[in-house]
Structures are given as C-alpha cells and as structure tokens.
C-alpha positions in Angstrom: -51.0 -56.4 -118.1 -54.4 -57.1 -119.7 -56.1 -56.3 -116.3 -54.2 -52.7 -116.7 -55.3 -52.7 -120.3 -58.8 -53.7 -119.5 -59.1 -51.5 -116.4 -58.6 -48.3 -119.1 -60.8 -49.5 -121.7 -63.7 -50.4 -119.0 -63.5 -46.5 -118.3 -65.0 -46.0 -121.9 -68.8 -46.7 -123.2 -68.5 -50.7 -124.0 -68.8 -50.4 -127.6 -66.6 -47.8 -128.1 -63.9 -49.9 -125.8 -64.7 -53.0 -128.1 -63.8 -50.9 -131.2 -60.7 -49.7 -129.8 -59.4 -53.3 -128.3 -60.0 -54.6 -132.0 -58.0 -51.8 -133.8 -55.0 -52.2 -131.1 -55.1 -56.1 -131.8 -54.8 -55.2 -135.7 -51.8 -53.0 -135.0 -50.1 -55.6 -132.7 -50.6 -58.1 -135.2 -48.8 -56.1 -137.9 -46.2 -55.2 -136.0 -45.5 -58.7 -134.9 -46.3 -58.2 -131.1 -49.2 -61.1 -131.4 -47.3 -64.5 -132.6 -46.1 -65.2 -129.2 -49.7 -66.0 -128.1 -50.2 -68.6 -130.3 -47.0 -70.1 -130.0 -47.8 -70.4 -126.2 -51.4 -71.9 -127.1 -49.5 -74.9 -129.2 -47.7 -76.8 -126.6 -51.3 -77.8 -125.1 -53.0 -77.9 -128.6 -55.1 -81.4 -128.8 -56.2 -81.8 -132.7 -59.7 -82.7 -133.1 -61.9 -83.8 -136.1 -65.1 -82.3 -136.0 -67.8 -82.2 -138.5 -65.4 -83.5 -140.9 -63.3 -80.3 -139.9 -59.8 -80.8 -138.6 -59.2 -78.3 -135.9 -55.9 -77.3 -134.3 -57.8 -77.3 -130.6 -61.1 -76.9 -129.2 -61.3 -73.4 -128.2 -62.3 -70.9 -130.9 -63.9 -68.1 -131.3 -67.5 -66.7 -131.1 -69.4 -64.9 -133.3 -69.9 -61.6 -132.6 -67.0 -60.1 -131.8 -65.7 -59.4 -135.5 -68.9 -59.6 -137.6 -67.0 -58.1 -140.6 -63.7 -60.0 -140.8 -62.1 -56.7 -140.4 -60.1 -58.3 -137.7 -59.4 -61.9 -138.6 -55.6 -62.0 -138.9 -55.0 -60.5 -135.5 -57.8 -62.9 -133.7 -56.3 -65.8 -135.4 -52.9 -64.5 -133.9 -53.7 -64.6 -130.3 -54.0 -68.6 -130.9 -57.9 -69.2 -131.2 -58.1 -72.9 -132.9 -60.5 -71.0 -135.3 -62.7 -68.1 -135.8 -66.5 -67.7 -136.0 -67.1 -64.6 -137.8 -70.4 -62.7 -138.4 -73.3 -62.2 -137.8 -73.5 -61.1 -141.4 -76.7 -60.6 -143.6 -77.0 -60.4 -147.3 -77.0 -56.3 -147.2 -75.1 -53.9 -144.6 -77.5 -52.6 -142.3 -76.5 -50.3 -139.3 -78.0 -52.3 -136.4 -79.9 -50.5 -133.7 -79.6 -47.1 -132.1 -76.9 -46.4 -129.7 -75.9 -47.2 -126.9 -76.4 -50.8 -127.5 -73.9 -52.6 -125.5 -73.7 -52.4 -121.6 -70.9 -53.6 -119.3 -72.1 -55.5 -116.1 -68.5 -55.7 -114.8 -69.5 -56.6 -111.2 -71.4 -59.7 -112.7 -68.7 -60.0 -115.4 -71.5 -59.9 -117.7 -72.6 -57.9 -121.0 -76.0 -57.0 -122.4 -76.3 -56.2 -126.0 -78.9 -55.2 -128.5 -76.7 -54.9 -131.4 -79.1 -55.7 -133.9 -77.1 -57.6 -136.2 -74.8 -54.4 -137.6 -72.7 -55.3 -140.1 -71.2 -54.5 -143.4 -72.9 -56.9 -145.5 -71.7 -60.2 -146.6 -69.7 -59.0 -149.8 -67.2 -57.1 -147.5 -67.0 -60.0 -145.0 -66.0 -61.9 -148.0 -63.8 -59.6 -149.8 -61.9 -59.5 -146.0 -61.7 -63.1 -146.0 -60.1 -63.4 -149.4 -57.3 -60.8 -148.2 -56.5 -62.4 -144.9 -52.7 -63.5 -144.5 -53.7 -66.3 -141.6 -55.4 -69.0 -143.2 -56.8 -70.8 -140.3 -60.3 -72.4 -140.0 -63.6 -69.9 -140.3 -67.2 -70.6 -139.8 -69.4 -67.4 -141.3 -72.3 -67.3 -139.2 -75.4 -65.8 -141.3 -78.7 -64.6 -140.4 -81.4 -62.2 -142.0 -82.0 -58.1 -142.5 -83.9 -56.9 -139.9 -86.5 -55.4 -142.6 -86.5 -58.6 -144.5 -90.2 -60.0 -143.3 -89.9 -63.4 -141.4 -92.2 -64.9 -144.1 -89.3 -64.1 -146.6 -86.5 -65.1 -144.3 -85.5 -68.5 -146.1 -84.1 -66.6 -149.0 -81.8 -64.5 -146.8 -80.4 -67.3 -145.6 -80.1 -68.7 -148.9 -78.1 -65.8 -149.8 -75.4 -66.1 -146.9 -75.1 -69.9 -148.1 -74.4 -69.4 -151.7 -72.1 -66.7 -150.9 -70.1 -67.8 -148.3 -70.1 -71.6 -149.1 -66.7 -71.4 -151.2 -64.9 -69.7 -148.5 -66.4 -71.0 -145.2 -64.9 -74.0 -143.5 -68.6 -74.5 -141.7 -72.0 -72.0 -141.8 -73.8 -71.1 -138.8 -77.2 -70.4 -139.1 -78.4 -67.9 -136.8 -81.8 -67.8 -135.6 -81.6 -67.6 -131.8 -80.3 -63.8 -131.9 -83.0 -61.5 -129.3 -82.1 -58.5 -131.1 -83.7 -59.1 -134.6 -87.8 -59.2 -133.8 -89.2 -62.1 -134.6 -86.0 -63.8 -135.4 -86.5 -66.6 -132.7 -89.6 -67.8 -134.1 -87.4 -69.7 -136.8 -86.4 -72.0 -134.1 -89.7 -73.6 -134.1 -92.3 -75.9 -136.0 -93.1 -75.3 -139.9 -90.9 -71.9 -140.0 -87.8 -73.9 -138.7 -88.9 -77.2 -141.2 -89.2 -74.9 -144.1 -85.5 -72.9 -143.4 -83.7 -76.5 -142.9 -85.2 -78.1 -146.1 -84.5 -75.0 -147.8 -80.9 -75.1 -147.0 -79.8 -78.7 -147.1 -81.7 -78.7 -150.9 -79.4 -75.9 -151.6 -76.0 -77.2 -149.9 -76.7 -80.3 -152.2 -76.4 -77.9 -155.2 -73.7 -76.1 -153.8 -71.3 -79.1 -153.0 -72.0 -80.4 -156.5 -70.9 -77.1 -158.0 -68.1 -76.7 -155.8 -67.0 -80.0 -155.2 -66.7 -79.4 -151.8 -68.8 -80.3 -148.6 -69.3 -77.3 -145.9 -71.1 -78.3 -142.7 -74.2 -76.5 -141.3 -74.2 -75.7 -137.4 -77.6 -74.3 -136.1 -77.4 -71.6 -133.1 -79.9 -72.0 -130.8 -81.0 -69.8 -127.7 -81.0 -71.0 -124.2 -84.3 -69.8 -123.4 -86.3 -72.4 -124.8 -88.7 -75.0 -122.8 -87.9 -78.7 -122.4 -90.7 -79.6 -125.1 -89.5 -76.9 -127.4 -85.9 -77.9 -127.5 -87.0 -81.2 -127.9 -89.1 -80.5 -131.1 -86.1 -78.0 -132.2 -84.0 -81.2 -132.0 -86.1 -83.7 -133.9 -85.8 -81.2 -136.6 -82.3 -81.1 -136.7 -81.8 -84.4 -136.5 -84.4 -85.2 -139.3 -82.8 -82.8 -141.5 -79.3 -84.4 -140.9 -77.7 -81.3 -139.8 -74.2 -81.4 -138.7 -74.0 -79.2 -135.9 -75.6 -77.3 -133.1 -74.4 -74.5 -131.4 -75.3 -74.0 -127.7 -75.9 -71.4 -127.0 -76.7 -67.5 -128.0 -77.4 -65.1 -125.4 -80.4 -65.0 -122.9 -83.2 -62.7 -122.2 -83.4 -64.1 -118.3 -82.2 -61.4 -115.7 -82.8 -63.4 -112.7 -78.9 -63.6 -111.8 -78.4 -59.7 -112.5 -81.6 -58.3 -110.8 -80.4 -55.0 -109.3 -77.5 -54.5 -111.3 -76.7 -51.2 -113.0 -78.1 -51.9 -116.5 -79.9 -55.1 -115.9 -82.9 -53.6 -116.9 -81.8 -52.9 -120.5 -83.3 -54.9 -123.2 -80.9 -57.0 -125.2 -79.2 -60.3 -125.0 -77.5 -61.0 -121.5 -73.8 -62.8 -122.0 -71.0 -63.5 -119.4 -71.1 -65.2 -116.0 -74.7 -65.4 -115.3 -75.4 -67.3 -118.6 -72.8 -70.0 -117.5 -74.7 -72.5 -115.9 -78.0 -71.7 -117.7 -75.9 -72.3 -121.4 -74.5 -75.3 -119.6 -77.8 -77.0 -118.5 -79.1 -76.3 -122.2 -76.1 -78.2 -123.8 -76.7 -80.8 -121.4 -80.2 -81.1 -122.6 -79.4 -81.4 -126.2 -76.6 -83.8 -125.8 -79.2 -86.1 -124.3 -81.4 -85.8 -127.3 -78.9 -85.4 -130.3 -76.4 -88.2 -128.5 -73.4 -88.6 -130.9 -75.6 -87.8 -134.0 -74.6 -84.1 -134.3 -71.4 -82.1 -133.2 -72.3 -79.7 -130.5 -70.3 -76.4 -129.9 -70.4 -75.2 -126.6 -71.0 -71.3 -125.7 -72.1 -68.8 -123.5 -70.6 -68.0 -120.5 -67.4 -69.5 -120.5 -65.3 -67.4 -118.3 -62.7 -69.7 -117.0 -60.7 -72.7 -117.8 -63.1 -74.8 -115.7 -66.0 -73.4 -117.4 -64.5 -74.9 -121.2 -64.0 -78.3 -119.2 -67.2 -78.2 -117.6 -68.7 -77.8 -121.0 -66.8 -80.6 -122.9 -67.6 -82.8 -120.1 -71.1 -81.9 -120.6 -71.2 -82.9 -124.3 -69.4 -80.3 -126.4 -66.8 -81.2 -129.0 -65.5 -77.7 -129.2 -65.7 -74.7 -127.1 -66.0 -71.1 -127.7 -65.2 -67.7 -126.3 -67.0 -64.3 -126.3 -67.5 -62.5 -123.1 -64.8 -64.7 -121.0 -62.1 -63.2 -123.7 -63.3 -59.7 -123.0 -62.8 -60.1 -119.2 -59.8 -62.3 -119.2 -58.1 -61.7 -122.3 -56.1 -63.8 -124.6 -54.5 -65.5 -121.5 -57.7 -67.4 -121.1 -57.1 -69.5 -124.3 -53.7 -70.8 -123.2 -55.1 -71.6 -119.8 -58.4 -73.1 -121.1 -56.4 -75.6 -123.3 -53.7 -76.0 -120.5 -56.6 -77.6 -118.5 -58.1 -79.7 -121.2 -55.1 -81.2 -122.1 -54.1 -82.1 -118.0 -58.1 -83.5 -118.1 -57.2 -85.0 -121.2 -53.8 -86.7 -119.9 -55.7 -88.0 -116.7 -58.3 -89.4 -118.4 -56.2 -91.5 -120.8 -54.1 -92.4 -117.5 -57.5 -93.6 -115.7 -58.3 -95.5 -119.1 -55.0 -97.5 -119.3 -55.3 -98.6 -115.4 -59.0 -99.6 -116.3 -57.5 -101.6 -119.4 -54.5 -102.9 -117.2 -56.4 -103.9 -114.1 -58.8 -105.5 -116.9 
C-alpha cells in the first residue's frame, strides 16, 4: 500500500508531497487508522534507558520531518519510540526561497536547503501542550537566520529556557548546512562558549523546575578527524549527555551526475549511509561510554539500523528512510534489532556455560 501511495506522492514536488503526506497521516490518526501500526511495533520493542530516559524502544523520528509539532500525535501513532521535533528557532521564520527540497529517487536521497523554516518555539510548545499522545519528545533548537553568530548563544538559551519544562531532552543543532555560519559553532572558542552558557543555564533551570533535562548536540558528518576529535573533547569537558550523529552532508561524491545533484543544501538518504556510520564509529572511539550516541543519517533498511547500533549508537533515528520505505521500516528495524539482540543473548549464554 505504501509503495502505491509513494508513487503518487513522488509525482509531486518534494516539499508539497511532504506536506500532503503529513496532513494525510493526521487525518488517519484522528479517525483511528494508524493505531494498528503502533501495535505491530510493540511485539518487537526492547525498552532501553538512555540519558536517564526510559525509551520504549530504540527507533525514533529524526528532527526535520515535523518542525512545529503540528503532527506529533499522528507520528507517535505510527509506532516511533520517540519523536525529535524541530529544528525550532526563537522567532518564526519562513526559511529559504522555494524550491528548496529535491528528491533524487534513483539514489534514494533528498537534498534540502529549507533553512530552519518554522513557526517559532512558542507555537511548537503550544502544540505539544495540546497533544493527546504523551510519548517521549526531544526538542531540537537552533538560531534564527538573522541572528549574528556572535549572538547565537542567546538564541539557544531562549530555546533551552522555553522548552525545558516540556522536553524529555533538548537537541542543540549546530550542524545544519542551510543557515550561514552555523557550522562554525562546532569548533573552538565558539563551541566552548555555547556549551558553557547552556550547561550553566541548565543548572539554574534544573533547580527552578525540579527536573533534569539532558542535552544532546547534533554534529555534521563533514568534519576532519582532528576537528571531530577537538569537538568531542569539548563535549566531554562540559559533560554533555549525548551526541547526535549525523546531520546532512555537503558531499556529492555518491550522487555525481544525478538529477538535482548540483543543488545546494544538505544531502540525506542512502548516499549518506556509509559516511554517517563512519563518523559515528569515530565518535564512539573518542567518547567511549561517557556519552550517549544517537545514530541518524542514511538509515534506509533494518540492516542499516542494526549496523548503527553495532557501531556504537544507543538509539537510532529515521528520516529519509521513512520517506522512502514508509512506516513499515520502523517494524522491520525493530524486528531485526530484536533478532540480533536475542542471538547475542544466546551467544553470551553459551560462552557462560562453556566457561
């Protein structure tokens, strides 16, 4: 059924089909058509505690699909273990001019230069307060495009303060390729300053709200080994709870000659799979067990999800894979993860018995 729906949606411009699909899911949730999907995931769900949060299972939705929490109930009904919503900015902004999303169907990829188009954090929070399904939510925050990099800390602090009472965790997006200068926040003194400001403010908020909300920083896959090493050292020094690996890429090596390959923006989907997984492995070597890792980027199959966990991820997120494969990818990923987990348990038991 999803393949038929996808073939129809793929006849439309990418951003239009995205909006129509979300609206259709919302209608389906309101009339009770999506509940069966969530029920199917439960039989393979393996609960896991990460960053102090009890996740019902390890497969979540990546940021970017629902920037405003307008479709949180519908997406939760599909069976995701949790939703990461946003990226949201302090003030509403329209994003970049259209067209700004391009589908590379033969490569199972997407290029976007949306530019943090969203209705502002106040809208997102009002939508979260009115939702009916109370699953785990991460709020992904960023800065407004017209805020100078020198003033970026304040935008992130606004996002932190406003979302603190409702978010289960807060994701710090400093790696989108579509806001000029944003990726510079991943490096050196600017990263140090941002993390210091966020951790200091989080300490105050923890006392005021009597709850601890973990922070996870989303990184790009395009850093050099030395840049990544320096970045991770800063995350560890500030005792950040999690890292999200990875955002979209500038790299076009795997889509050269393809339709839309020369469009500016971040590339996601199958061409990102290997690069994102390699970056995750590097991060795991650098941070060890001192920080949770959420794997995202090019997870297009159940095997991709398993590979990301084997590379060191504690949790995984879907975006482009969900667009291309539909809700069935959630179930198939959980099924393979469960089978791998069971096989690992049996092997451990044999080793114990043999020992």
